[in-house]
C-alpha positions, 0 to 999 in steps of 0.5 A: 821804562820805555820798552815797558810802555811799548809793550802794553801800546803793541798789546792795545794796538794788536789786541783787537785783531787776528795779529796779536802779540805783545813784544817780548822786553827779554828778546829786545836789544837796545839795538833792535827795530821793532815792528809798528803798524801804519796808521791809519790801518794799511792792510797786508796781502790777507788783511794783517797789519802792513807796517814798518820796522823802526829803533827801539829807543825814544829819540831816534827822529833827532838823527842827522841821517838816516837810511831806509829800505824797501824789501822785496820778494816777488810779484803775484800776477793773478787771483790763483798765483796770489792764492797760492803764493799765501798757501806756500809763502804766506809771510809775503803777503801777511805780517803774522809770521813777522818777526817783532824786532830785527837786529839789521845786518848789511847796510842797517847793521849797528856793527861798524866793522859789518857796516862801514857805510851807515852803522851810526845811521837812524835805520827803517825798514819796510817790509814787502806784503802786497805782491804787486811792486808796491805799485798796487792803489788798494783796489777793495775789489780785488780778493788778495789786497794790493795796497803797496803804493798805499805802504810806499807813501805812507812809510815816506810820511811816517818818516817824516812825521817822526823826524825832531831835526830841523834838517838831514844831512844824509838820507839813504833810501834804497830798494831790494829787488821788487823793493827796487822797481818800487823805488824806481816808480817813486823817486818824486815822492822820496823827491817831495819827502826829502825836499819838506824834511831839509835833506842835504843828500839824498843818496838813491840805491837800486839793488837788482832792479831785474825781471824775466822776460817770458812771454807768459810772465810779461802778459801776466804782469801788464794784466795784474798792474792794468787791475791794481795800479792807478795809471793817472799817477803811474802812466809808465806802466800802462800798456799804451805807454809800455807800447810806446815807449819800449823797443825791441832791443830791449824787453817787451815789458811795462815801461815801469818795471824796467830801469833803461825804459824808466831812466830815459822815459820817466820826466822826474828821473830823467830832470834828476839824472841829466843835470850836475851834482856839483854839490853832491845833492842827490845821486843814483847807485845801479847795482847790477849782476850780469848773470841772475841767480834766479832767473838761471835756476827757473829758466834752466829747470825747463830746458832738456836734459841734452839741450841743443846750442841753440835751447843753451843760447836760448837759456844764455841770453834770458838770464842775460837779458834778466841781468845787467848785460842785455841793458849795457847793450841796449844804452849802448846800441841806442846811444852809442856810450853807457855815459848817457845815464847821467851826470848823476848815476853810477852803474855797478855790474858784476859778473857774479851768479847773484841775485841782490848784494844786501841783506837789510833784514836776514831775519825776514829773508830766512822765512822762506826756508820755513815752509814746504817748498814743492818748487823746483827751486828751494829756499836754503838758510844757514845763520849768515844768509839764505839761498836758492838751490836747484838742477841746472840744465846739465843736471847738477845741483847749483845753490845761490847763496846771499849773505851778510858777507856778499856784498865784501866778497862780490867785487866790480872791477876788483872794488866790493860792493861794500866800497863802491856803496861807501864813496857812492854814499860819502865821496865829496862831489869832485871825488866822485865818478859816474857812468858804468863801472863793470869787470873785465870778463873774457870767455865763452860765457861772457857773450852768448851766440847770437846776443850781439848779432841782435844788439850791434855795439 
């Protein structure tokens, strides 16, 4: 009966818009997550409704443990860039192509074997359809709607208003890539809502907060933020603040998209990380990879077929800047100790070639394979995941895969990412260790030529 009511509700909600569909109850199980548009209406980039995936069964708000994931998927920096993305990858700026329901995978799977971390948690998924790092204020003057900040805040409030319990034991809030940058800039909002909901244990997971560092990308990103971001709310996105707080030792990018700049300069994050965790109430987990697959493929396509040592060094250094090693060296050279991250921060850095570890909504990620891709880097899909395929500077073709098994297969210091997340979420305060955990690396690829010279440890 509940599903039939849900079908009628969805049809009425979408019947007057271009995003019109009725839920097919034959294709939805009780364990599925269904798409619910926000009220009041918030637009995706193309004007279709933004929303949230939530449990299909009634009473899900009465659960004591919840996990909420903000998805990622790049960024467009100007009107032309956004128009092109809407043509080539429309699902990144539109909800029209999103599935009516999701099964949930990795940290959102209902299968306890696949997901020992949170298989019994109430699940929430917020797709990304603004290409603004969830920072856009919905400026109506822009051709492509950029209301990501409004979406983020609405998702938190929607979650809070859906609760039926007087208190919550554990709330996991995670971000993937662009979603991780979003979470980085909304820690205060998450804390506010958690306090209202009487959350006992808050766990923040930042999966791959990393960006490329090319000069043209930096310039375009700064210009885009100036057009769409409310600097009163997000002052560290302001170029003035960036110039004050950033350092030539790190990236010359807006401070608000740098995890290391935010850890040092955002007052809310500083207050959280620099206090003790005696009661295990609030923790931060940074998941990173030294060699970011996205950057390797993007930068290598611009390197000559027979590169010189300097060109190889430039490529490798840029890859390192997008991963964890560059940040490690910055922290060591500035503070002399990684422990200055704080008392509540666990930073796990793997030597794998990859970008992100979690795949909470595989059905949405696989939409990238449905469109013609006239780019050097092709998206490829298989039943349990997806990947990016491109040619390296030596002419070899490589594919970086991300599957529902990746968080089990990728390790840091011989411990799987899955186990690291499990301990981060569930360990008692007396059993929890913080600081940097990384693989022991040996060989010529571990320290690129010239990097340590510019960043003495």
